[in-house]
N, C-alpha and C positions, 0 to 999 in steps of 0.2 A: 314820529310821536315824542321819541325821548332826546331829539337834538332840535330844539326850537330854534338855533341860529339856522338849520338847512332845510327846515321844514317851512318856513315861511320867507327865505330868499334863495329857495333855489330853484332852479327852472330844470326838468327832465331834458331838454334840447337844446341845442347849441343856436344861439341866434345867427340869425344873417348879419355880416360885416354892414356897421355904421347903425343896428336896430337893437334896442331892448326888448321887444315887443316877441314872447315866446310864441307867436304862431306861426313863424318866420321860418323855424323845423320841425312843423307838425308831423309830416311823413316819416321823416326819420324815427322821430318820437313814438308816432303810434304805431310803425315797426316792432320799434324795441320795446315799449311797454306790452303789448299784444302779447310777443311771446313770453315776456315776463307773467303775465298773466295765467297763461295756459302751464306753463314750468309749474303754478303755484296749484293749478288745476287737477292738473294728470297725475300725482303721486296719490292722492286721496281717492281719487277716479278710477284708476288702476287696479289700487287694490278693494275697491268695492266689488268693481269687475271679476278679480281674481278671487275672492269670496264666492259669490254668486257661482263662479262655473264649479269651485269645489264642494259647494253645498248641495247645489241642486243638480250638478252633469250639465248644464246646458245656461245659457245667457235667456234672459227673458225676451220674448215676441219682438217687444219695443225699444231694445237696446240699441237701433240706429236712430230711432227717432230722440232718445238720451241723451246719443252724444252729440246729433245737433242741436241739444240744447243747451247742454254744458259748452258748445262753445259761442254759443250764442249768450252765456253768462259773461263769459269771459270777454267778449265783446263789447256787451254792457258795460262789465267793469272798467275796461279802457276808455271807453266814451268817460263814463261818470269821474274817474279818477282826474281825466285832463281837465275837464268843465270843474271841477273842483279847487282842484291847483289854481288853474287860469283865473275863475272867476270867484267862487264863496270866499276861498281864504282871503285874496288883496282885499276882499270887501271886509272881511270881518277884520283884519287887520286894521284897515283903514279904519275903520267906524273904532276900533280899541284905542289907535293913536288921536284922534282928533276928541273921544267924549271927555278926558281930563280939561281939554282946556276950554268947554261950552257948558258942562254941567258939574254939580256937586257930586261927592260919592252915592248919596242916596236915590240919586235919579238913574247916577249909571250903574246901580244894582237890578233898577226896576228893569230897566232897557233890557238886561244882562238876563233876568229871570225870562222875560217872553223871548229873548233869543235862545235859549237852552229848549224852551217847551217847542219853540217852531222848527228849531231844527232834529228834535227826535222825529217829527212826523216825517221829515225827509230821508231817513235812516233807512237805509236798503233790506237789510235783513231783518226788519219787524216785521215786513208785510210775509215772512214766513210764519209767523203765530195763527194768524187768521185761514191761514191754509191748512194748519193741523187740526183746523177746529173742526172739520167736517171728520176726523177718525176720532174723537171723542163719544164714548159712548154717555147719551142725556140719564139714561134710567140710574146709572153706577154715578156719573159725578156730574149734579146738574149744575151746580155753580161754576163748575168749571167749562162746562159745555155752554153756560148762557154767557161767559165774558167772553167766549173766541166765537161767540155767536155775531151774526150783523148786528143782532140789538144791544149787545153787551160791551164789543169790540173796538166801539167810541168812548167808552168810559173806562177802560183797559190802557188805552193810548193814552187818554189826558191823564191817567193816573202815572205811568210812566214817565210822559210829558214832563210833568208836573216837579218829579223828583228828580229829571235831570236840571229842570230848570233850578231847583234848590240846591243842586250839585256845583252848578255855574256859580251861584250868588255865593255860598261858603267857598270855592274854590277862589272867587278873585276878591274876598276879604282875610283868606289867607295869604295870599302873595304881598295885598295892602301891607296888611300887618305883620309879615314874615314869620307866622306861627311854625309851631313843629307839626307835622302829618303826623307823628305818634300818637301825639295827647289828642288828635281829632281821631284817630282811630278807636281809639279803644272806648271812646264814647259812642261813637254811630255801631260799631260793632255790638256794644251792650244793648242798645235800641234793638237793633235789628234781630237781634237773639230773642230778645224779650218780646217784640211783636210775635215772632214765629214761636216763643212759648205759648202765648196765651192764645192765636189764634189754635193750635194743635192741643190744647188741653180745656180750652174755656169756651169752645165752638165747635160747630159738624161743617167747618169749612177747611179742614187741613189740606185737603184735595189740592186747595189751591198755594198751597207753599212750595211745591215743586215748581209752578209755573212762577211766581213771583222772584226766586229766586234763578230760574234762567232768563227773565226777562232783563236782571241786572247786566247779565251778561252779552244779551244782545245791544242793548244800549253803549258798548264801548264798540261803536264798528268805526267805519271808515270814513263818517261825516261827523258825530256828534266829539269826537275827542280834537281833531286838528280844529275845528272851528273856534272850541272854545279855548283851546292853547293860543289860536290867533288872535280871539279878542284879549285873552288874557294878557301876552306877549306883547300887544299893543297897547295896553292898559298900562303895562309896567314901561316902557317905550314914551309913552304921554306924560306918565309922571317924573320923568326925567333920572329913571334908575335904568343900569344896564341889567339885560335879563340874564339869570342865573340858571344855569341849567338845570339845579334841584327845583327850582320852580315849576319847571315842567312836568314833575313827578307830582303825581296824588288825584290828578283829574281822573282818570282811570278809576281811581278806588272811590273815589266819591260818587260819580257816574254810574255806580254799577250797587252802591248798597243804598242810596237816596231812593232809586227808584224801585225796590223791594220795600222798603219800608211805605211807600205811596199804595202799592199796590196789594199788601197785607192790610190797610187802613181803608182800599177798597172793599175788601172781602169781609173787612171787620164790619163796616157802612149796609155790605146786602143784607135784605131782610131774610128771614130765615125761611129754607126751602124756595126759593125764588123760583117759579116756573116762568120765567118771561119767554120762552125758547119752546116750541111744540118740538118735540122729536122728529128732525128730517125735512125740519121746515126752513133752512139754512141752506144757500148756494154758496160755493166757493166763489172767491173773487173773480169776478169778470164773469161768474154765470148768465148774467141776465144780456152779456153784450159780447158780440161775434170775437174772435181770438185777437188780440193786440187792442181794442177799445177799450174795453174794459181796464186794462195796465195803462193804457194812455191817461184815460181819465183818473187813475188812483196816481198818477204821478203828478198831476198837473196840481188836484187837491192837496198835494202833498207840497208841494214847491212852490208853487204860487203865495202862499201867506209869508212864505219865510222871505220872499223876493221881495213883497210890496213892504214888509216892514222895515228890510234893511234899507232898499233904496227911501222912504219914506224919513228913517232917522237921519241918513245922509242928505238928502235933499233939503227939508223943512227943519228938523233942530238943529244939524251941523253947519247948514249953508254951503254944501259942498257944493261948488257947480261945475267943476270939471272930475271927472272921476279918474283917480289914478293916472293925474297928468304927466308923472314923472313915475317910473320903476326901475328899483336896483335888482338885478338878476346875478345870482352866485352859481357859478356854472363848476362842477364838481367834476374834476375826470379821474377816474378810476381805473386808468389804464396802466402801462409798465410800470408804475411806481407803487400799485395795490400790492403786491406781493412785499415789498418793504416798510409798508404800514404807513406810507405818506399818501396826502392827495395834495395834489396840484391843483388850486383854487384858482380861479380868474373872478376879480370883481368888475362885471360891465355896468355902469351907468349909462344913464341917455336917457331923454325922452323920448317917450313912446310914437312910434309915427300913426299918421292917420288919425283917425275918432275912437278913442279908448273906450266909449259906451260901444261903440260895433264889435270890439273884440270880447268884451265882459260878453255881451249878448251871445256872440257864438259861444262862449263857453258856457253860460249857462242852460244853451239848448242843447251843448252834448252831457251836463247833466240830466236833464229830463230826458233823453235819449237814452243813456246808461239804466236809467231808474227803468224804463218800460221793456228792455231787452233783458234784465237782469229780473224783470218780473215773472216773463215770458219763459227765460229758462230754469228758472227755479221752480215754476210751475210744472214746468214738462218733462223737467230734468232731474234737477236736485234732489225734488222730493220723493218722486218715484221712484228714484233709486236708494236712496236711501231706505225708505218704507218696503222695497223687494228686498232687499240684503237681510235687514232687520225682522222681518216675517218668516223668513228662510232660517238664520240663524239656530231659532230653537229647537229645529228638525234635527239637530246634533246632538240632544240630549232628552229628546219628548219628540208624542205624537204633533205634527204639524201638516195642514193639510197640502201646504207647497212645495211640500218635500215628499219624495217619494221614498218609501220603504221605512221611513221613520220611526221611532230614533236610529239614527245611523250608528251611535256611540254606545256608550254606557252611562248613565247620568253622571259620573265623577268626570269621567272624559270629556264628554260632551260639554260639560259646564267649565274645565281646563281650556278647553279648546276657545269656545267662546270668550271665556276671560282674555286668553292672549290676543288675539283677536281685535279687542276693543282696543288693547295696549297697546298694539302696533299699530292701529288707526290713530291714536292719539300720538303717540309718538312719531311716525312717519310726516303727521300731518303739521307738527310742530316744528319740526326738521326743516319741511318744504315753505315754512312763511317768511318770506321775504322781512318783514316786520323787525320779526326777531332778531336778525343777522345784523341790522343798524344799532338795536338797542344792547347788543352783546359789546360792540363796541363800544358805547358810549360808558357802558358799567365798565370796561376794562379799565379804560382812563377816567373814571371816577374814582375807582380802588385803587389805581394806581398799580396794576396788573397784580394785586395779590387775588382776582376773579380772573380766567382767559376765556376769551370769546368761548372757548370749546365748553369750557365750566358754567357757563350760562346758558349756553343753548341747550346742552345734556341734561342742565337739571331741572328746566322748564319744559323739557321735552319727557321728563320723567315723571313730573308733575302731574302732565296732562294725561299720559298715559296712564298712571293710578288712577288718577279720577274715573278715567271713562271705566278701566275696568272696576273699580268698586259700583259705579253705575248698574253695569251690567249685574254686578252679583245682587245690587237691590233690587231689580228686575225679577231674576230669578228665584230669590228667596223673601221678596215683598219685604223687604228690608224697611224701617222708620227713616225717610229720609232728613226728618228734621233732628233725629238724635246723632246719624251719621255728621249733618252741619254741626251740631252743638261740639261735639269731637275735634272736627277738624279746625272750625276757629278758634278752639278751646288749647289746642296746639299751638296753632299760627299768634295768640297770642303770647303765650310763654315763650316762645320763640323771638316775638319782636320786644319784650321785654327784657331782653339779653343781648339785641344786637345793638349795632350802631344805625345813627341814624340815616345815611346814605342805602346801605342795605334793608331797613326798613323800606324806605321810598321804592325802591329798586324791586324788591321784591313782592308789595301789595300792587303793584303796578304791572307787575310781569303777566298776570292770567289775561289782562286784557289785550296784550298784545295779538293770542292767538287766538282768539275769537273774532274772526274777520269775517268778512261776507259768504264765504267758502263754506270754512267748516260750522258756522253755525246752523246752517239751513240743513246741513247733511246730518250733525249729529242730531237733531232734533225730528229731524223725519227717521233715522235709526231707530233712536229710542222709541219712539211713536211704533214703527212699525214689529217691533219687538216686544214692547209690551204687549201691543194688540195681540200677538199671535199665542201669549199667556196668559189672554185673557185680565189682563192688569189695566185697572182705572186709571194708576199714578203713575203714567209714563215720562214725566217730565223729571228733573231734577239730575241729567247726566252734564249739561253745561254747568251747573253749579257747581258739582262734584269735581270735574275738571279745570273749574276756576280757581277753588283753594287747594287745589293739589301743586300748583306752583309757588304759591305763598310759601309752604312747609318747606318746600325742597329747595327752594331759592338761600332763603333761612337758612336752612342746617347746613346747605353746602358752605355758604360762605363762613357760618361759624366752625367745619370742620378747615378749613382752609386757613383760617386765621388761628386756630390751635396749630396747625401742622406746621403755619411759619412763625409761631413763638416757639415751639420746639426743635425746629432746624435753627433758630436764629439762636437758642440755648446751647445746641450741641456744637454749633460754630464757636460760641465765645467759649465754652469749656476746652475745646480741642485749640483753641488760639493760646488759651493760658496755659496748657500743659506743655506745649512746645516752645515757650518763651525758656530762653536761657537763665539757670538759676543766678543768685547774683553772689558771689562768697562773703561769707562775713569777715575776711580777712582785709577786704578791700573795703572797708568802711570804718570809718574813724568813728571813735567812740563819740565823741561830742562834737555839735558844730560849732564853727568856727562863730558864728553870730549870736544864734540866742542860745548857744550852752546848754542845746536841748537835746538827750539822747538822738540819733536818728537810728529809727527803724527800719527793719524792711518795706514795709508799709509807704513809709515816706517815699524812699525811693520809686516804689511804682506809682 
């Protein structure tokens, strides 16, 4: 996400000799990336199973089914990412490159808006929200229950997609006019917090605030951000500019804050005490279909409008007959030279052999397969595991039906253990995030090694872990999420005002790196189970706090490192001055031969 030159020209597999098509080496790529997905899923899963064993004393009876479902998630994400990089992203870059040649900026922004809307429907992690709707108590949270039901989820998804579409338009305008991200952040955060304050104090719909802020984190997934960046970088290239690394920053921030505004506006628009949904009258996704059929139908409904729109623009607006007639592939070798910090990059250019449309069709079919498998694994693996562990954790400090002999510890000790478990979960899941590694390398280059890779990774992990831990305290003591968000973003804005532009761009986008398709469903299910065990109707907000935490931690780390660097430079300069040999006054002549002015020691220095 943070290295557009690698994202859009990078093929993870090595093509066969004489071919530029990425499909030539797909078996090796599948094996490599499958194990990469397993490595990303395994730490979080193992930690949750360990918590379940420690708290309950045994694993739930369906743990084998959960393990198989988690394996299905890894396979689904593999297919999805393969199709994304070899199907959707090349189409998006192609469209962005050709748009300036045929249309004015006004029509480009219109097309970009609808692209942002349709891309949101294809985001896999967005499906988890409707799954969690069945755990919401209608009598305690009527607005929340209606928005997450089959009757209101369509409006909710449309609101989120509209926010992403607006974010795409603003992001492209920022690239076109080369505006600073900080000025946009100040205004956008002010509007978002003002809407939150209005909903909290002037309406009876404050239960929607946590959902709105959590949906902002859900939208920064593996589809929206790369697709928007592909269009933006293609548009920059089409306008005759060289893509700048700074232009890739800001998309995550915009795509996470604008949906919060649109969801809050939807909540304001809802009529008072809207009883559109009867209690218990909603089935989960796929409830009326056999296993797999419902997920396939939903994946088709999510993907088909986007594909029809993209192919329609390329064929009838841009008059593109041969899609991807030529392709450029960059293969980055992270082999033996990786320890030395250098990459051997090979530029392979050539004509794609065979029919390019066939290759794109295969890639898009992989996207569809990935969506179906991910939905199955989420419904039968991620959600049950997070819900079981979340429901068991309160047994450490209070009575819980799922924990025999609860409370296991005193209230103080039990709450402290839950706090530590949430922190370790967020910290460990962030360390295992592959996208964070790439971001850390980019940050080290942009800051000229003032911030090392370890500084970036540890600061982001510390922020995410602290945010999740605060979210647990919010559920335990029933704290107001809105006031926690006001405090967090006020601190972030103060730190932003005294930070450099590069660090502002990095910090505000750092939270989106950790909200991937694995962490988001797990955290949402964990919060739902934890809050449900405590009979708390407002179980959302953990992702929101986990998103503001990295902003504060990264900005604070950058400021501390900058101060330490200045102090080290001052000490080195002082030491250098003190070790210089003094100049004897006897060696100085009283008057300069040319200017006849006195020569002082300062002049010699």
